[in-house]
C-alpha positions in Angstrom: 16.1 -15.7 26.4 14.6 -18.2 24.2 14.1 -17.7 20.9 11.0 -19.5 20.8 8.5 -17.6 20.8 10.6 -14.5 18.9 9.5 -13.0 15.9 11.5 -13.8 12.8 12.9 -12.5 9.5 12.3 -14.6 7.0 15.4 -13.7 4.0 14.5 -14.5 0.6 16.9 -13.6 -2.6 15.7 -11.8 -5.5 16.8 -10.8 -8.8 14.5 -8.1 -9.7 12.8 -6.3 -6.6 10.5 -4.7 -8.1 9.0 -8.0 -9.9 9.6 -9.6 -7.5 7.4 -7.0 -4.8 4.7 -6.8 -7.5 4.2 -10.4 -7.3 3.7 -10.5 -3.5 1.7 -7.6 -3.6 -0.4 -7.9 -6.0 -0.6 -12.2 -6.9 0.0 -12.7 -3.0 -1.8 -10.3 -1.8 1.3 -9.9 1.5 1.2 -6.6 3.1 4.2 -4.8 1.8 5.3 -1.8 4.2 8.5 0.1 2.8 11.9 -0.9 1.7 14.9 -0.5 3.5 18.2 1.2 2.4 19.5 -1.4 0.6 16.9 -2.0 -1.7 15.0 -4.8 0.4 11.5 -5.0 0.0 9.3 -5.9 3.3 6.5 -7.2 3.9 4.7 -7.5 7.2 3.8 -11.1 8.4 1.6 -12.5 11.0 3.0 -12.8 14.0 5.3 -9.8 13.8 7.5 -11.5 11.8 8.6 -10.2 8.4 9.5 -11.3 4.9 12.7 -9.4 3.2 13.7 -9.7 -0.9 16.8 -9.4 -0.8 18.3 -7.7 -4.6 20.4 -10.2 -5.1 20.8 -9.7 -9.0 23.3 -13.4 -9.0 20.4 -15.2 -7.0 19.5 -18.8 -7.8 16.7 -20.3 -6.8 16.6 -22.8 -4.2 16.3 -26.7 -4.9 13.4 -27.0 -1.8 10.3 -25.1 -1.0 11.6 -21.4 0.2 8.3 -20.6 2.5 5.2 -22.3 2.9 1.9 -20.5 4.0 0.0 -22.9 6.6 -4.0 -21.9 5.5 -7.1 -23.4 6.5 -9.5 -23.8 3.4 -6.3 -25.0 0.5 -8.5 -25.4 -1.9 -10.2 -21.6 -1.9 -6.6 -20.2 -1.4 -5.9 -22.2 -4.8 -9.1 -20.2 -6.6 -8.4 -17.1 -4.9 -4.2 -17.5 -6.2 -5.4 -18.4 -9.7 -7.8 -15.2 -10.2 -4.8 -12.9 -9.5 -2.5 -15.0 -12.1 -0.7 -17.4 -10.0 0.5 -20.6 -11.1 0.4 -23.9 -9.2 2.6 -26.9 -10.0 1.3 -30.4 -10.8 3.4 -33.6 -10.6 2.7 -37.2 -11.2 5.8 -38.8 -9.1 5.9 -41.6 -7.3 6.2 -40.1 -4.5 4.6 -37.1 -4.6 1.1 -36.5 -7.0 -1.3 -33.3 -7.1 -4.8 -34.0 -8.2 -5.9 -30.0 -8.8 -2.7 -28.7 -7.9 -3.2 -30.6 -4.3 -0.7 -33.2 -2.8 -2.3 -35.4 0.3 0.5 -36.8 2.8 -0.9 -38.0 5.9 -3.0 -35.4 7.7 -1.6 -33.0 5.2 -2.6 -31.4 2.2 0.5 -29.1 0.0 0.2 -27.2 -3.4 3.1 -25.5 -4.5 3.4 -22.7 -7.4 7.4 -20.5 -7.7 7.8 -16.4 -8.0 9.2 -14.7 -10.5 12.3 -15.9 -9.6 11.6 -19.5 -9.6 11.4 -19.6 -5.4 9.3 -22.3 -4.9 7.0 -21.4 -2.6 4.0 -23.6 -1.1 0.0 -23.5 0.7 -0.3 -26.2 3.2 -3.1 -27.1 5.0 -3.4 -29.6 8.2 -6.8 -31.9 8.3 
């Protein structure tokens, strides 16, 4: 048996499931599929994977990127998400600088934004 080609469930702790569900459904446009017995909001992702927003009132956001979405056109996706109210982070650091919200890192472009709980999410595009 191999886990290589198996769907995964991404567990994201959130302090307020209703607020997070509104963001992930309306702002990000993810496919909400219901709520489980624990009260977690469930989202269908590509390839049979699932995003699970876990109700954890005392949770704190990760200090790292919690989840990244691979996109074909990062500039277009940024514009679409901004129209839905998503606010992108901008950086001007020695090893990380963004221009129009996008950081170019070798053959990859990336842009970061936070969900209502402060979890860092990312868009990335392979060149």
